N, C-alpha and C positions, 0 to 999 in steps of 0.2 A: 560473551558469546550468545547468551540468551537474548539480550536486547538486539544484537546483530541478527540473530535468527528470526526474531519476531519482526524486526524491520524488514527482513527479506520476505517474510510472509506477507506483510502489508504491501510491499513493493510488487510481489507476485500477483496479489489481488488487483492492484492498480493496472499492471501490465495486461492481465487477462481481460479486464473490463475495457481497456483502451483499444486492444486489438481484436475485440470481439467480432467485428464485422468480417474478419478474414478467416475465422474458424468455421469449417463446415464438416469436418470429420472427427469423430472421437473426442467430443468436447470435454468429457470427464478426464480422459487421459491427458489432454493438453493442459487442462486446469491443474492436475496434480503434478505433472512434470514441471510446469512453470513454477508452482509453489515450491517444490522440492529443490529445484536448481537455485532459485532465489534465496531460500533459507540456507542452503549449504554454502553458497558463495558469500553471502553477507556474514554468516557465522565465522567463516574462515578469515574474512577481511577484518572482523572484530579483533582477532588476535594480533593482526599486523598494524592496524591503525585504530586503536581503541578510541581515542578522542573523537575522531571524525565519524566513525560508525555509531558511537553512542549518541552524538549530537544528531546526526542524520536520522538514525533509527527512531529516536524519541520524537523528533519533529514530524516525520512521516506518520508514525503510529498515532501520535497525539492529534494531528490534523484529521486523520481518518476517523478516530474515535469521536471527535466533535461532529464531523459531518454525518457519520452513521447515527449518532445519538439524535442529532437534529432531524435527520430523515425519518427516524422512527416516529417523531412527533408530527413533522410536516408532511411526510409521505413523498411519493413520486421518485423514490430511489430504490429500485428493486434489489433484493438480496442476491448474493452470488448463487445460492442454491436454486432460486427460481430461474435465473438465467441459464444455468446448466441444464435444468429440467426441460426448459423450452427448446434448447439446442438439441438435446437428446431426442425429443419428440419431433424435431424439425418443424417447429411452428414459427417459421420465419416472419410471417405477417404480425403475429402477436409480439414477437421480439422487437420488430421494427417500431411497432406502436409504443413500446415501452421506452425506446431510445428517443425521448423527447428533449425539449430544451432544458427541463429541470435537471436532467442528468449532467448536462454540460455545465450548468450553474453550480451544482454540487461539486463537480470535479474542479472547477475554477476556484471555488471557495477552499477546497482541500489544498490546492496548489498555493493559494495566497497564505493560508494558515501555516503550511509547511515552510514557505519562504520566510514569513515573518518570524517563525520559531528559529529558523537557521540563522537569520541575521542577529536576533537577540542573543542566542546562545553563543555564537562565535564572538560577539562583542564582550559578553560576560566572561568567557573562558579563553580569551586570546593569549594570556600569559601561561597557560597550562600546556603541558606536552602529554603525549599518550602514556608516558611512564607515570605521570601524576595520577592517572586514573587506575593504574594497576596496583598502586600501593594499598596495602591492607594495614590499617592502624590497630 
């Protein structure tokens, strides 16, 4: 459930950043509602489909961690807190100036890393079922 919830958190961050252009009112409420819904849904799914949620959650989270880490060194990928603050203050011009090509490059790399991780993990774990992940030895 923890990995499912964390995967939901990462998914919520991605969804919030992806639909950022459509948010104009109460950005902090929208951010937290998105995060909470994604965490709860993915944590509940983790109980039902442990194998898939574990694989997807680790791939999305790992891809995000690599991209976020690289962005701290390379720059041009604003943190979620900065984006929320700009929306709160309704500084749309500054927000649009931050939405440059680098953000789309980072998102594409995140997608590629996630997809590569999914392919690799599903190939390595194709013979396992969700019950195999629930066993405690």
